[in-house]
C-alpha positions as CSV (number, residue, x, y, z in Angstrom):
1,G,-54.0,-33.9,65.0
2,Q,-52.8,-35.4,62.3
3,G,-53.5,-34.8,58.6
4,T,-51.9,-34.8,54.8
5,F,-52.1,-31.2,53.5
6,E,-50.8,-31.6,49.7
7,Q,-50.3,-29.4,46.8
8,N,-52.3,-25.9,48.3
9,D,-51.3,-23.0,47.1
10,V,-51.2,-20.6,50.6
11,Y,-50.5,-17.2,50.7
12,G,-50.8,-13.7,51.8
13,N,-51.5,-14.7,55.2
14,A,-51.3,-11.5,57.9
15,L,-49.7,-15.0,60.4
16,A,-47.4,-17.9,59.3
17,G,-48.7,-19.7,56.2
18,I,-49.5,-22.7,58.4
19,E,-48.7,-23.4,61.8
20,V,-48.3,-26.6,63.8
21,C,-47.6,-26.5,68.0
22,D,-49.3,-28.5,70.8
23,G,-48.2,-32.1,69.5
24,A,-49.9,-31.8,66.0
25,N,-48.1,-34.4,63.7
26,P,-49.4,-33.7,59.8
27,V,-47.3,-34.4,56.6
28,V,-47.3,-31.2,54.7
29,Q,-45.7,-31.6,51.1
30,S,-45.8,-30.1,47.6
31,N,-47.4,-27.2,48.5
32,K,-46.5,-23.6,47.5
33,V,-46.7,-21.0,50.9
34,H,-45.8,-17.4,49.9
35,D,-46.3,-13.8,49.9
36,G,-47.4,-13.6,53.8
37,K,-47.2,-11.0,56.1
38,D,-45.2,-13.1,58.9
39,K,-43.0,-16.1,58.7
40,G,-43.9,-19.3,56.1
41,I,-43.9,-22.3,58.2
42,S,-43.7,-22.1,61.8
43,V,-43.5,-25.4,64.4
44,Y,-43.6,-24.7,67.9
45,W,-44.9,-25.9,71.3
46,Y,-44.0,-29.7,70.5
47,G,-45.2,-29.8,67.0
48,Q,-44.2,-32.3,64.6
49,G,-44.9,-33.7,61.6
50,T,-43.1,-34.2,57.8
51,F,-42.6,-30.7,55.7
52,E,-41.3,-31.7,52.0
53,Q,-41.0,-30.4,48.7
54,N,-42.9,-27.1,49.6
55,D,-41.9,-24.1,48.1
56,V,-41.7,-21.0,50.9
57,Y,-40.7,-18.1,49.7
58,G,-41.5,-14.1,49.3
59,N,-42.5,-14.1,53.5
60,A,-41.7,-11.0,55.6
61,Y,-40.1,-13.7,58.0
62,A,-38.3,-16.8,58.2
63,G,-39.2,-19.2,56.1
64,I,-39.2,-21.8,58.0
65,E,-39.0,-21.2,61.9
66,V,-38.6,-24.5,64.2
67,S,-38.9,-23.4,68.1
68,R,-39.9,-24.6,71.9
69,G,-39.6,-27.7,71.6
70,A,-40.9,-28.9,68.1
71,N,-39.2,-31.7,66.3
72,P,-40.3,-31.5,62.8
73,V,-38.9,-33.5,59.4
74,V,-37.4,-30.8,56.8
75,R,-36.7,-32.1,54.0
76,S,-36.5,-31.4,50.3
77,N,-37.8,-28.0,50.6
78,K,-37.3,-24.9,48.7
79,V,-37.2,-22.2,51.0
80,H,-36.0,-18.5,49.0
81,D,-36.4,-15.0,48.4
82,G,-37.7,-14.3,51.9
83,Q,-37.2,-11.2,53.5
């Protein structure tokens, strides 16, 4: 699928705050993704998307993870204070 996700506050999730897979191609911008128990943003299994100006912090694992054939555009994000 597609879609635009802007100015959301995503926090405290048991899994990734945002997951993109199976060829999905969203625009994800100006969000806060923080204090999750796993990854902040996970793009995998041929996921795509544009990730811009997000503030990703305080997650237990990677702030942004790209794996398994994914091909996102990731630019101008602030990724910090991960554990």
